[in-house]
C-alpha positions in Angstrom: -72.2 20.3 22.7 -71.2 24.0 23.4 -68.3 22.8 25.7 -67.0 20.7 22.8 -67.7 23.3 20.0 -64.1 24.6 19.9 -62.9 21.0 19.6 -65.2 20.3 16.8 -64.2 23.5 15.0 -60.6 22.8 15.6 -60.9 19.3 14.0 -63.0 20.7 11.2 -60.4 23.3 10.3 -57.7 20.7 10.1 -59.8 18.5 8.0 -60.7 21.4 5.7 -56.9 22.2 5.4 -56.3 18.7 4.4 -59.0 18.6 1.8 -57.6 21.9 0.4 -54.0 20.4 0.1 -55.5 17.3 -1.3 -56.9 19.3 -4.2 -54.3 22.0 -4.4 -52.6 20.7 -7.6 -53.5 23.8 -9.5 -53.1 26.4 -6.8 -50.4 28.9 -6.7 -47.7 28.8 -4.0 -49.0 32.0 -2.4 -52.5 30.5 -2.2 -51.2 27.4 -0.5 -49.0 29.4 1.9 -51.5 31.8 3.1 -54.4 29.2 3.3 -52.1 26.9 5.3 -50.8 29.5 7.5 -54.0 31.3 8.4 -56.0 28.0 8.7 -53.6 26.5 11.2 -53.3 29.7 13.2 -57.2 29.7 13.4 -57.0 26.0 14.4 -54.4 26.8 17.1 -56.7 29.4 18.6 -59.5 26.9 18.7 -57.2 24.3 20.2 -56.3 26.9 22.9 -59.9 27.4 23.6 -60.4 23.6 23.8 -57.5 23.4 26.2 -59.0 26.2 28.4 -62.4 24.4 28.5 -60.6 21.3 30.1 -58.5 23.0 32.8 -59.8 20.6 35.4 -58.2 17.7 33.6 -54.5 18.5 33.6 -53.4 15.8 31.0 -56.1 16.8 28.5 -55.3 20.5 29.0 -51.6 19.9 28.3 -52.4 17.8 25.3 -54.5 20.4 23.5 -52.2 23.3 24.7 -49.0 21.7 23.3 -50.7 20.8 20.0 -52.1 24.4 19.9 -48.7 25.8 20.4 -47.2 23.6 17.8 -49.9 24.6 15.2 -49.5 28.3 16.1 -45.7 28.1 15.5 -46.3 26.2 12.4 -48.8 28.6 11.0 -46.7 31.7 11.8 -43.6 30.1 10.4 -45.4 29.2 7.2 -46.6 32.8 6.8 -43.4 34.5 7.7 -40.6 32.2 6.6 -41.8 29.9 3.8 -40.6 31.4 0.5 -40.7 28.1 -1.4 -42.8 24.9 -1.5 -39.7 23.1 -0.2 -39.7 25.2 3.0 -43.5 24.4 3.5 -42.7 20.7 2.9 -40.0 20.7 5.6 -42.0 22.7 8.1 -45.0 20.3 7.6 -42.7 17.3 8.0 -41.5 18.8 11.3 -45.2 19.4 12.4 -46.3 15.9 11.5 -43.2 14.3 13.3 -43.9 16.4 16.3 -47.6 15.3 16.2 -46.7 11.6 15.9 -44.3 11.7 18.8 -46.4 13.8 21.0 -49.4 11.5 20.4 -47.3 8.4 21.4 -45.8 10.3 24.3 -49.2 11.4 25.6 -50.6 7.9 25.4 -47.6 6.7 27.3 -48.2 9.4 29.9 -51.8 8.2 30.2 -50.7 4.7 30.9 -48.2 5.7 33.5 -50.8 7.8 35.5 -51.8 4.6 37.2 -55.5 5.4 36.7 -58.0 3.5 34.7 -57.7 4.2 31.0 -59.6 3.0 28.0 -57.0 0.7 26.4 -58.8 0.5 23.1 -58.6 4.4 22.6 -55.0 4.5 23.7 -54.0 1.9 21.2 -55.9 3.5 18.4 -54.3 6.9 19.1 -50.8 5.3 19.2 -51.6 3.6 15.9 -52.7 7.0 14.4 -49.4 8.6 15.7 -47.4 5.8 14.1 -49.4 6.1 10.8 -48.7 9.9 10.7 -45.0 9.3 11.4 -44.5 6.6 8.9 -46.7 8.5 6.4 -44.5 11.5 6.7 -41.4 9.5 6.0 -43.1 7.8 3.0 -44.2 11.2 1.7 -40.8 12.8 2.1 -39.4 9.9 0.1 -41.4 11.1 -3.0 -40.4 14.9 -2.5 -37.9 14.9 -5.4 -40.1 12.9 -7.7 -43.4 14.6 -7.4 -44.2 17.7 -5.3 -48.0 17.3 -5.9 -47.9 13.9 -4.4 -46.3 15.4 -1.3 -49.0 18.1 -0.8 -51.7 15.6 -1.4 -50.0 13.2 1.1 -49.8 16.0 3.6 -53.5 16.7 2.9 -54.3 13.0 3.8 -52.2 13.4 7.1 -54.1 16.5 8.0 -57.4 14.8 7.4 -56.3 11.9 9.6 -55.4 14.2 12.4 -58.6 16.2 12.0 -60.6 13.1 12.2 -58.7 12.0 15.2 -59.6 15.3 16.9 -63.3 15.1 15.8 -63.6 11.7 17.2 -61.8 12.7 20.4 -62.9 10.6 23.3 -61.3 11.0 26.7 -58.8 8.3 27.4 -59.4 8.4 31.2 -62.3 6.4 32.3 -64.7 8.3 34.6 -65.2 7.1 38.2 -68.7 5.8 38.8 -69.2 7.7 42.0 -72.5 9.4 42.8 -70.9 12.7 43.7 -69.0 13.1 40.3 
């Protein structure tokens, strides 16, 4: 449990951020900006801690490390460069596209390792990556019509990503040897 604590906190922070955005209709821009930026920086720190706890497993380390770096850049960018809701919207779209493509790429990487993988988990994660990518496109389609829907939609995507992290299950199957 203690080994996975940063992972659970990292997923929880992302879910809480999603819930915040889901119910942010009456929040000021500054509140959204600072909450989003600070929460994702905290999530990035927790993701780095998760990556460091998995150094023995190179693919898992890279997965969490790259997502941590993306969240850190996103959080800092929101805090320093976002002066309008439009900027936050575009930065968020970039983050979600990055997440979608990286999830699919990492799953492909797992399949190409030539080791035994849990196919059910790989396909679920590819499916979630596609959902996040398609969801981002659908949400961006409504940007000019209703910005509240955009923030709520992004909240749902953050919740999906957070749940994916909380339900994190290693893709690689463990070898059934007595020495391991």
